[in-house]
N, C-alpha and C positions, 0 to 999 in steps of 0.2 A: 169322887175318887181323886186321890192325890196324883200329882204329875209323875210319870215314869219316864226315865231317859230312854233314848232309842235303843241302847245296848241291852236293856232289860225287856223293853216292850217287844222287840223283834228278835228275841232269843229263839233259836230253833226248838221246835216242839216235837218233831218227828224225824225219822231218818231222811225223809225227802227234803227237809229244810236245811240239812247240813250242806254247806257249799264248799267246794274245793277239796273235799276229803273222800272222794269216791272209793279209793282203795280200802279205807277203813270201814265205810258204810257197807260196801259189798261183802266184806269178810264177816262182819257182825250179822248181817241179815242171813247169810248162808249158814253160819253157825247156829243161829236160832232155828232156822228151817230144818236143819239136819239133826237137831238136838245134840250138838257137839259143843256144849258150853264148858269153858274152862272155869277153874275156881278162882283165878286171879288174872286181872288185866292191868296193863300199864300203858297209859297214854302219855306220849312224849311230844313236845312241840313248842314253838315260840308262843309268846303271849297273844291272846285274842284269836287263836286259830280254832277254838271249839273243843277244848279238852273237857271242861266241866259240862258243857252242853251235851256232848256225846255221852259222857258218863251218866247223866240224868236220863237221857233217851234210852240208854241200855237198861237202866234200872226200871223205867216204865215198861219196856218190852218184856222184862222178866217177871214183873209183879202185876201186870195189868190183868183184868178179869179174863179168864180163859187162856192165860199165857202159859209159857212164854210164846209170844208171837211178834213178828216184826211190824205188821200193819195193825196198830192199835189205835184206839180213839183218844186223842190228846185231851178231849173235854171230859173224859171220865173222871169222877171224883178222886179215884185212887191216883190217876196220872196228875191231876191238879195238885194233890197233896205233895207228890214227889217233886213237881216243878217248883213249888213254893218252899220246899225244904222243911215241911212239917210232918212228914211221914214217919211213923214209928219203926218201920222196917228198913228205912234207908237213912243211915246215919252218916252225915257229912262231918268230917274231922279236918281241922286245919293243922297241917303238919308243922307249921312254924310255931304255933303256941302250945301244941300238945306233942312235944318231941322227946319226952323223957321216958324212963323205964316205968314209972308209976302209971302213966296213961296207957301204955301198952299192956301192963299187967291187968288193969281194969277191963281193957278190951278183951283179953283172953278169958276173963271170967264171964263176960256177957255173951260170947259167941255160942255157948251151949244152950242158951234159951231159944225156944222156937219163935218164928216170926209171929207177929200179932194178927195180921190180916192177909198178907201176901204169901207167896210160895217160898220166897227167899228172904234172908236177912242180909242186907247189902251194906258193906262198909266202904265208904268213899273217902280216901285220904288225899287231900290236895297238898301240893308242894311236899311230896313225900321225901324228897332229898334233904329236908331240914331235920329229919329224925337223927338222933345221935346213933353212934355205932352200937352202943349198949341196947338202945331201943330196937334197932334192926335185929340184933342177935336174939333179943327176947321174943321177937315176932316170927322167927324162922320156923319153929316147929309148928305153930298154929297155921302159918301160911302154907306149909308143905302138905299138911294133912288136916284141913279144916272139916268141920261137920258138913254133911251133904246139903244142908239148908243155908250155908254161908257162902257168899261171894265177896271177893275183895276187888276194888277198883282203885288204882293209884293214878295220880297225875303229877307231872313234874316238867319243869323247863330245863333242868340240868340232869340228864340221865347219867352222866359220868360220875356224879356224886352218890349214886345209889350203889349199895354193895353188890358185887357180882352174885353173891348167894341169893339175894332178893330178885335180881334180874332173871336168874335161871329158873325161878319158880313162877314166873309170870309170862303171859302172852303179851308181847310188846307191839304197840302200834305207834308209828311215827307220823304225826300230823304235820303236814307241810304248810309253808306260808301260802296264803290264798293268792291266786293270780290277780294282777291289777285289773284286768278287764272284768273278772268276776265281781270284784268289790265295786267297781264303777256301775255295773248293771244293777247290783243290789241297792246301791245308794239311789239310783234313779227310780227304782221300784218303791223304795221307802218314801221318796219325795212325792211321788204320785199318790201314794196312800195318804200322805199327810196334807196334800193340797199345796205343795211347795214347788215353785218354779226353780228347778236346779239345772243350770247349764251343763251340757255334756262335757265341755272342757273343764268346768269346775269339778264335776264328779271324777274325772280322770286325775285332776290335780290332787284331790283328797285321797283317792285310792293309791296314788303314787307315794304320797307322804306317809300313808299308813304302814307301808313297808310289810305288807302281807298279813296284817292283823285286822280282822273285821271289827273288833271292838274299838280299836283306835279310830277307824274310819267313822264309825257311828258316833263316837264321842266328838269328833271334829265337826261332823254335820250338826250335831246338837248345839255346839258352840256357835257355828255360823248362823243358825236360825235365830239365836239370841242376838247376834250382832246385826244381821242384814234383814231379818224378817222373812217374808215369803218369797223373795226374789234373790237368788244367790248366783253371782257371776264369778268367772275365773279371777277377775281382778280382786274381788273380795277375799277369795281364798289366799291369794298371794299376799295381800296386805295383812291379813290376820295372822298367818303362820310364817311369813317371811320366806316364801318359796319363790322359785324362779319359773317363769312361764316357759312353755314349750317353744314359743316363737323366739325367745331369747336364746335358748339352748340351740335351736336350729341356726340362728344367725351367728352365734359363736362358732359352731361347727363349720359353717360355710367359710367364715374368715380363716379358720384354722387350715382347712383343706386348700384354700386359695393362697395360703401363706401371706396373709395380710396382717402383719404383726401389729401395726398401730391400731387398726380397727378392732382386733381381738382384745388388745389391752384396754381399749376404750370401753368395750362391753363390761370388762371386769371392774373398771373404775366406776361406771354408772351403777352397777349392782352393789358395789361396796358403799357408795354414797347414799344409796336408797335403803341401806340397812339390811340387805339380803344376807342369807347365810351362804358364805362362799364355799364352805365344805359341801353343802347340798348342791351348789352349782357345779362343783367338780364331779360329784357323783352322777349328776344328770348328764354331764358332758361325756363321762366314761361310758355311761349306758347308751348314749346316742352313737358313739363310735363303735361300741360292741354290736349294736343293731346294724350298723352299716357293714361291718365286717361279716356278720352272719348273712345279711341280705345279699352280699356278693357271692355267697356259696349256696344260699337257699332263698329263692325268690318269694317263697310263701311265708317268710318270717314277719314278725310284727314290726310296725313302724314306731313303736314307743310313744304313741299318741301325737306324733307330729302331723301337721296338715299334709294332705296328699300332694299338693303342688310343691311345698317346701321339701318334702321327702323325696320327690322325684329329682329335684335339683341336687340334693345332697348325694343321691345315689350316682348321678352322672359325674359329680366331682370325685367321689370315692373310686369310681371305676378307673380313673387315671393313675391309681397307685396299686402296687401289688399287695396281697394280703399281709406279707411280712412287714411292710412299711407301716400299715395300720396297727399291727401288733406292737411294733416298736413305740408308736405314739401312745398306745394304751399303757405300755409298761412305764413310760415316762410319767404319765399322770398317776399311775398307781404308786410310784415312789413319792410323788408330790403329795398324794393323799395321806400316806404314812407320816410324812413330816408335818403336815398341817394339823394332825390330831393333837400334837403336843406343843405346837407353836402358838405364841401370842399374836404374831403378825401373820395371819393366814393369807392376806392379800399378797405379801411378798412371795411366798412359796407358790401360790397359784400363778402369779405373773412369770416367775422363773420357769415353772413347768410349761407354760404356753410358749415361751421363747425357745426352750429346749425342744419341744415337740415340733415347732415350725422348722427349726434347724435340722432335725432328724428327717423331716419330709424332703428337704432340699439337698441333703448331703449325698455324695456319691460313695457307694459302698463297693467292696470287692466283688460281691455277687453281681452287681450291675455291670462292672467291667467284664467279668467272665461271661455274662450273658451276651453282652454286645460283641465280644470277640467270637463267641460261638456262633452268633447270628451272622457275623461277617464271613466266617469260614464255612457256613452251611450246616453247622451242628445245631440240632434242636433237641429239646427234652425228649421228644418221641424217638428220635434216632438213638439217643443214649439209652433210653429204656429198652429199645429193641435189640441193642447190642451190635448194631451194624454201623460201621463207620461210613461217612459220606464220601463220595468220590472226591479226590483232591482237586482243588480249584486250579485252573491254569495259571501258570506264573505270568506275571506282567511282562510286557515287552521290554527287553533290556537292550542296551547299546550293543551293536554288533562289533566284535573285535576284528581288526584287520588280520588276514592270514599271515603267518610267519613266512619270511622268504626262504627259498629252497637252500641258498648258500649264505653263510654269515657274511656281512659286509666287511670290507677291508678295515683294519683298525685305524682309527684316526690318529694323526700325530699328536704327541703329548703337548699340551699347552704349558707355557711358562706359569710358575706359581702366581705371579703378580697379575696375570691376565684373566679375564672372565672366561668361563667355559663356553666354547662355541656351541651354537645350536646344531643338534644332530641333523644330518642330511635327511631330507624328506619330511621334516616336521617344521612347521612354521608357527611362531607364537600367535595364538588367537585368544581373544577375550571370551570367557565363558558366557554363554547366552543366559540372560536372566530367566530363572525358572518361574513358571506361572504359579502364583500363590493360590492355594486352594480357596474355594469360596467360603466365606464366613458362615458357620452354621447358624440356623435360626435360633433365636433366644426364646425362652419360655415366657409366656405372658406375664407371669408373676415376677420375672426378673432373674430366675435361676436357670440352670441348664436343664435340658430335657433329654429324653431318649434319642430324639432326632439329632442332637448335637453329637453324641457319641457315634451314631451311624455315619454321619458325614465325616467325622474325624477319622474313623477307621477306614472308610472307603477311599479317602484321599491319601492315606499313608502308604509309602512304597513297601515292597516286601523286604528289601535289603537297603542298608545304608550305603549311599553312594559316596565313596571316598575319592579324593583326587589322586591321579596317578603320580607316583614318586618321580622326581626329575631323573632323567637318564644319567647314569654314571659314565664318564669317558672310558672308552675301551682300554686306553693305556694304563689308567689308574687301576682298573680291575685286574689286568694282567700282572702289574707290579705287585699288587697285594697277594695274588695267588702264588707268585714266585717267592716272596718273602715268607709266606706261611710254609711252603714246602721246604725251604732251607732251614727254618727254625726247628721243625720236627720232621726229619727225613724218614724215620722208620716208625713213627708213632701210629699204632693202629687206632682206628676210629672207634670210640666206645659205642657199644650197642644200646646202652641205657640212655634214655632221654634226659635223665637228671644231669649228666655231664655236658649236655648241649646248652645248658643254661648260660646266658651271657656273663653272669657274675662268675660262674665257675671257670669259663674260658678266660676271663680277664685275670683271675687269680693264677691260673696255670701259666699265663704269659708273663706275669710279674715275677714269679719265682723260677721261671724257665724249667717247669716241672712237666712230667708226663704221667699218664695213668697206666699202671701196670695191667697187663692182660690177665 
């Protein structure tokens, strides 16, 4: 027997073999058990998620001996014919090469013939979105009211290209990308069946690179067997497909959270010199940051394949940042990813993204200042949510003012203009005592400011700004100024509006010897 690739050899044969599509399998099994079979089905999903395999399994369940039934024997001759594509009652049509009106017209002529051996005549059209608009319109009437013995199954990767009139006549099933851990477990199962030593980290790396497609993962494993033989390690996967190891991603994330810019740029330089795909490195970095963000909110979340010890250290580092700061870093890298798609120098944009991300982790934002001020005044998020204001904090001790004398002191004699003003009685010139400087706040280990810096700064700040007292004006000068003002405007009423008390307005009135009318 000729060699068969893993993708064909391990193709699902029954509903139990379909992985990662439980919502589709359960619905089809229930429809068969309850005899609620539709006349048209549409399977939508990315490549390698099981659209063709599910269509063939459904065809087996409908035309198997004693069917329709969900639990059929895959080794039955009828089921083997359907699996191999040589059944007369199950016609598989490629929509890309049979997309014209003539092919649809021939299909309409054959639907009236009874099935040869099974209960139903099943038409499976793959890549149905490739049909022309005229071909879709020619199929509408037959699709809406087909004969009782006819079933249609469509599959497509681009459902938005299918006419709405076709979609409304089908039961649509959306096949999802298969989870990474599901693909990794299946690869390990295949390796054990084939007698291959597949490292668990290598299986995870293959599953991660497959991007939700089981067929892609099986093809990659086939290629690795041809390259490595019966012993496949993670390093082999990284060398063959130019991927980045999970340890490298963890080290880059640790340097990023610790704000070690030279070390982070060094990781990028080494990966670039080794010929790694920097776009894939950025995708892995974003995935790791997303996992840390989710882990801060849900402790049961996945670790993205990172070793337990490294994952624990990363979570401890990420705990020092609020979730919105991690979100800002992810947004920076998302913008860098968009620029890298069309850039020839991908390393430049990745390095710029890392520098911006580290700066965003260390910058002080308005929300941080508001939080620190609220913490210093006793306001917490719980207090604001409850709608109750905290009791006012006691004012700091201020300098006690001397009580005013009961009777004003005698006016001092006017001093000559050329002499310096005398010191008022009872006051002696003293030098201000040097104020104690607040202790310097501790610095962050990485070199930037931390939350403790703001706490210490706010705690040491006074409530009011202390301004020096103005020098006392001699009593004789004050009395002469009041007398001159009274003689200049003897009957002028004092305006009530504060606008006229402005110094500029008063100066203008004095220059023009004017007064304000009542």
